C-alpha positions, 0 to 999 in steps of 0.5 A, spaced: 067 371 106 066 366 111 070 369 117 073 375 119 078 376 125 083 382 127 088 383 132 090 390 135 097 390 140 096 391 147 100 398 147 095 404 146 097 410 145 092 417 146 093 423 143 095 426 150 101 421 150 104 423 144 104 430 147 110 427 152 115 427 146 113 430 140 110 438 139 102 436 138 096 436 141 090 433 142 086 438 138 091 439 133 090 431 131 083 430 132 081 436 128 086 434 122 084 427 122 079 424 127 084 419 131 084 419 138 088 413 139 093 408 136 096 401 138 104 400 137 108 393 137 112 392 143 119 391 142 119 383 140 112 383 137 112 383 129 108 383 123 107 376 123 105 375 130 099 380 129 097 376 123 097 370 125 093 373 131 088 375 127 088 369 122 087 364 128 081 369 130 078 368 123 079 362 122 075 361 129 069 366 126 069 361 120 068 355 123 073 351 120 080 348 121 086 351 119 088 345 116 083 346 110 087 353 108 091 352 101 092 359 100 095 365 104 096 372 102 098 377 107 098 385 105 103 388 108 108 394 107 112 392 114 115 385 113 119 381 118 124 380 113 125 383 107 125 376 104 122 371 105 115 373 104 111 374 111 106 370 108 110 363 109 112 365 116 104 366 118 104 359 114 110 356 119 106 359 125 099 356 124 103 349 122 099 349 115 101 346 108 099 352 103 101 356 098 103 363 101 105 370 098 105 377 100 102 382 096 104 390 097 100 396 095 101 400 102 094 401 105 090 399 098 094 392 100 087 389 103 083 390 096 089 388 092 090 382 096 082 380 095 083 381 088 089 376 087 085 371 091 078 371 088 082 371 081 087 365 083 080 361 087 076 362 080 082 359 076 085 354 080 083 349 085 084 353 092 078 352 095 079 355 102 084 362 102 086 366 108 087 373 107 090 378 112 093 385 112 098 387 117 102 393 118 107 395 123 106 402 121 110 405 127 116 402 124 116 407 119 115 414 123 119 420 124 117 423 130 120 429 128 114 430 123 109 431 127 104 431 120 105 423 118 107 421 125 100 422 129 097 418 123 099 411 124 098 405 128 099 398 128 094 392 127 092 387 123 085 384 120 083 378 116 078 374 112 076 367 110 074 366 103 071 359 101 069 356 094 062 352 094 059 349 089 054 354 086 047 349 085 042 352 081 045 359 081 043 360 089 050 363 090 050 368 084 049 374 088 054 372 094 061 373 096 066 377 091 061 381 086 067 385 083 074 388 084 077 394 081 084 396 082 088 401 079 096 405 080 099 411 077 106 411 078 106 418 076 104 420 083 109 416 086 113 421 090 106 424 094 106 418 099 113 414 100 118 412 105 125 415 104 129 409 104 129 402 100 134 396 100 137 398 093 136 405 094 140 406 101 139 399 104 134 402 110 127 402 110 126 409 111 121 413 114 114 415 111 114 422 107 107 424 105 104 431 101 098 430 105 094 436 101 095 432 094 093 426 098 087 428 100 085 431 094 086 424 090 083 420 096 076 423 095 077 423 087 079 416 086 076 413 092 069 415 090 071 413 082 072 406 084 066 404 089 062 407 083 066 403 078 065 397 082 058 398 083 057 398 075 061 391 074 056 388 080 050 391 077 048 394 084 047 402 085 050 406 091 043 405 095 043 398 095 049 398 099 048 396 106 055 398 109 061 402 106 067 400 110 072 404 107 080 405 109 080 408 116 086 414 114 082 420 116 075 422 118 075 428 114 076 423 108 072 418 109 066 424 110 068 428 104 067 421 100 061 419 103 058 426 101 060 426 094 057 419 093 051 422 096 051 416 101 048 417 108 054 417 113 050 413 118 051 406 113 059 408 114 063 404 118 068 408 122 073 406 127 079 411 125 079 414 131 080 408 135 087 405 132 089 411 127 092 409 120 093 401 120 095 401 112 093 394 109 090 392 116 084 398 117 079 395 112 078 388 116 080 391 122 073 396 121 069 390 118 071 386 124 069 391 129 062 393 125 061 384 126 062 384 133 057 390 134 052 387 130 052 392 125 054 388 119 050 381 119 050 375 115 047 377 108 049 385 108 052 388 102 059 391 103 063 396 099 070 397 100 075 402 099 082 404 099 088 408 097 095 408 099 102 409 096 104 408 089 099 411 088 095 405 088 087 405 090 081 400 089 074 398 091 070 391 092 063 390 092 061 383 097 055 380 099 059 377 106 057 371 109 053 365 105 045 363 105 043 359 111 040 352 109 
């Protein structure tokens, strides 16, 4: 993972701003989620627009030419069109030639996309992959439902994955060390939209059983990171930074407590942008790098859970050894 980039729309809304058109308060939102602000796309701004901006920042950060990218995977729940894949539109806007497709696992989409990317790069000839998490969650909000509408925001984050020849096994402990992904369709109705193309031909609004999601999130996020650590022959004390899905500050802290992990080693940016679904991990990652918390060679843990229910975790040594 040699490059990271992110993008947030210019339209920024505070909790106080929301009180002007929904029955809520800053205290109510903050107490339940830790969220203070969120960003929403402008009228003519799309998911692919955000994805391209994040991608360009990641390409610059990786110090590569965009033309070397041969694989693009976009994790999104809010595509520009029902079809084709938003990734193909990102490819067009970047002006490059690459295999491009979408992955849909809602808030867990970025972790799923990393797993797919690693497998494809390992088994095929792809050498430079662009993985993007991008979502316009504001398009799915029902402003008559304050229990969900105050939680979500829009944004995009991207990473560059590169494949290197492992001479003398110097790279054995670098890159994506492990991925675990899971799904349980029996929990489908806990977090979903009330619409879909083959269902009623509309995108629908988000519906969530908050208390049930909270319990499943703590349990499944904790177990998945432990599983990923086992696969990578690491223990929790070796992780320099845990970068969780930014859904709810209470969930983030509860998982840290269950893992017996120092909360100071957890990256939390949910206060600033709310739940941006598949974009939240790379957004938080880029923010932590820009603040010089996460540096080259750090061992990171990613974890996320979303509708499906789908969840997973990754253990990654970020960057590459210096020559």
